C-alpha positions in Angstrom: -73.1 28.3 30.3 -70.4 27.7 33.0 -69.4 24.4 31.3 -68.8 26.2 28.0 -66.7 28.9 29.8 -64.6 26.2 31.5 -64.0 24.4 28.3 -63.0 27.6 26.5 -60.5 28.4 29.4 -59.0 24.9 29.2 -58.5 25.2 25.4 -56.9 28.6 25.8 -54.6 27.4 28.6 -53.4 24.5 26.4 -52.7 26.8 23.5 -50.8 29.1 25.7 -48.6 26.3 27.0 -48.0 24.9 23.5 -46.9 28.4 22.3 -44.5 28.8 25.3 -42.9 25.4 24.6 -42.3 26.2 20.9 -40.8 29.6 21.7 -38.0 28.1 23.9 -36.4 25.8 21.3 -34.4 28.3 19.1 -32.7 29.9 22.1 -31.1 26.6 23.2 -29.8 25.3 19.8 -27.3 28.1 19.0 -25.2 27.9 22.2 -25.0 24.1 21.9 -23.7 24.4 18.3 -21.2 27.0 19.3 -19.9 24.8 22.2 -19.4 21.9 19.8 -17.5 24.0 17.3 -15.3 25.4 20.1 -14.6 21.8 21.3 -13.7 20.7 17.8 -11.3 23.6 17.3 -9.7 22.9 20.7 -9.2 19.2 19.7 -7.7 20.2 16.4 -5.2 22.6 18.1 -4.3 19.8 20.6 -3.8 17.3 17.8 -1.5 19.7 15.9 0.5 20.4 19.0 0.9 16.7 19.8 2.0 16.0 16.2 4.6 18.8 16.5 5.9 17.3 19.7 6.1 13.8 18.1 8.0 15.1 15.1 10.5 16.9 17.4 11.0 13.7 19.5 11.5 11.7 16.3 14.1 14.2 15.1 16.0 14.0 18.4 16.1 10.1 18.2 16.9 9.8 14.5 20.6 8.9 15.2 22.1 5.5 14.7 23.0 5.3 18.3 19.3 4.9 19.3 18.4 2.6 16.4 18.2 -1.2 16.7 18.7 -2.6 13.2 17.4 -5.9 11.9 20.8 -7.0 10.6 24.0 -6.7 12.7 27.4 -5.9 11.3 28.4 -9.6 11.9 25.4 -10.8 10.0 26.1 -8.4 7.1 29.7 -9.7 7.0 28.3 -13.2 6.8 26.2 -12.1 3.8 29.3 -10.8 2.1 31.1 -14.1 2.6 28.1 -16.0 1.2 28.2 -13.8 -1.8 31.9 -13.5 -2.5 33.6 -16.2 -0.5 36.7 -15.3 1.5 37.0 -11.8 0.1 38.9 -9.3 2.2 37.0 -6.2 3.4 38.5 -2.8 2.5 35.7 -0.7 4.0 32.2 -1.1 5.3 29.9 1.9 5.8 26.5 2.1 7.5 24.5 5.0 6.1 21.0 6.0 4.9 20.2 5.5 1.3 16.7 6.3 -0.1 15.2 6.5 3.4 16.6 3.1 4.5 19.8 2.1 6.2 22.3 0.0 4.3 25.7 -1.7 4.8 27.9 -0.6 1.9 31.0 -2.9 1.4 34.1 -2.5 -0.7 36.0 -5.8 -0.8 38.7 -7.6 -2.9 40.7 -10.7 -3.4 43.8 -11.3 -5.5 41.9 -11.2 -8.8 38.8 -9.1 -8.3 37.3 -6.1 -6.6 33.8 -6.2 -5.2 30.9 -3.9 -4.2 28.0 -5.1 -2.1 25.1 -3.2 -0.6 22.9 -4.9 2.0 19.6 -3.7 3.5 20.3 -3.2 7.2 16.8 -4.2 8.2 16.0 -7.2 5.9 19.4 -8.4 4.8 18.3 -8.2 1.2 21.2 -7.7 -1.3 20.4 -4.4 -3.0 23.4 -4.1 -5.2 26.5 -6.1 -6.1 29.3 -5.6 -8.6 32.5 -7.5 -9.5 35.4 -6.1 -11.4 38.8 -7.5 -12.5 42.0 -6.3 -10.7 42.5 -7.4 -7.1 44.6 -6.0 -4.3 47.0 -7.3 -1.8 46.0 -8.1 1.8 47.7 -5.0 3.3 44.6 -2.9 2.5 42.2 -5.2 4.4 40.6 -4.2 7.7 40.3 -6.6 10.6 36.8 -7.8 11.2 37.4 -10.3 14.1 38.1 -9.3 17.7 36.8 -5.7 17.2 34.2 -3.8 19.3 30.7 -3.5 18.0 29.4 -0.4 16.2 27.3 0.3 19.3 30.3 0.3 21.6 32.2 2.6 19.2 29.3 5.0 18.9 28.9 5.2 22.7 32.6 6.0 23.0 32.3 8.7 20.3 29.2 10.3 21.9 30.6 10.7 25.4 31.6 14.3 24.9 29.0 15.3 22.4 26.6 18.2 23.1 23.0 17.4 24.1 20.8 16.5 21.2 23.7 15.4 19.0 23.3 12.1 17.0 25.3 9.7 14.9 24.5 10.2 11.2 26.7 7.3 9.8 29.8 5.3 10.5 32.5 3.6 8.5 34.9 0.8 9.4 38.3 1.4 7.6 42.0 1.3 7.9 43.9 4.2 9.3 47.7 4.1 9.5 47.6 0.3 9.6 45.0 -0.1 12.3 41.2 -0.8 11.9 39.1 2.1 13.1 35.5 3.4 13.2 35.1 6.8 11.6 31.9 8.1 13.1 30.0 11.1 11.8 28.2 13.0 14.5 25.8 15.9 13.9 24.7 18.5 16.4 21.0 18.9 17.4 20.3 21.4 14.6 22.2 19.3 12.0 24.4 22.4 11.1 27.7 21.0 12.4 29.5 17.7 11.6 32.0 16.2 14.0 34.2 13.3 12.8 35.4 11.0 15.6 37.9 8.2 15.0 37.6 5.3 17.4 40.1 2.4 17.6 38.1 -0.7 16.6 39.9 -2.9 19.2 40.2 -0.7 22.3 37.5 1.9 21.9 40.2 4.6 22.3 39.3 8.0 20.8 42.1 8.6 18.3 40.9 11.9 16.8 38.0 14.3 17.0 37.6 16.9 14.2 34.9 19.6 14.4 
């Protein structure tokens, strides 16, 4: 009789322990899931903030003064010579076209006028055009012995407000001398400043707000 009583007590104790073990599982699951959801939301918020900061940094460094191009002005001039021989350059502009930077040339000789557009990263010729009707050499800019675009941009940016950047530049003739005409935008992009820089001396000739 005692043996049966002990066996019954043992079975009852095992059933009681099993019931207690099962009853504790649901109370643990929900807080864990809530903690995971909270962590995911925090990570998403951090990612969005990091993306915003990256975009702002990209905007501030979008200027040409901070960009190292694959093709220099000298190399682009060499491409012009390879394409049109010893044509004289009237103007050359570096600007963005369809989300890529290009060198845009207007050139001429005694019998023809030329257009040439060169990808500033790859050196690929994107456009070329030849027309009859040349010009005399008085309209040609000097392309030897001049300062680099980087030097001209640095000179133009000396008095620019914080956050300003160079949007584009053009090498052209102004009253008989070769100059860089540099277009600077303020940080918000709402104001244009044109700065004319002597292409031989880096002297600031004019600054128009």
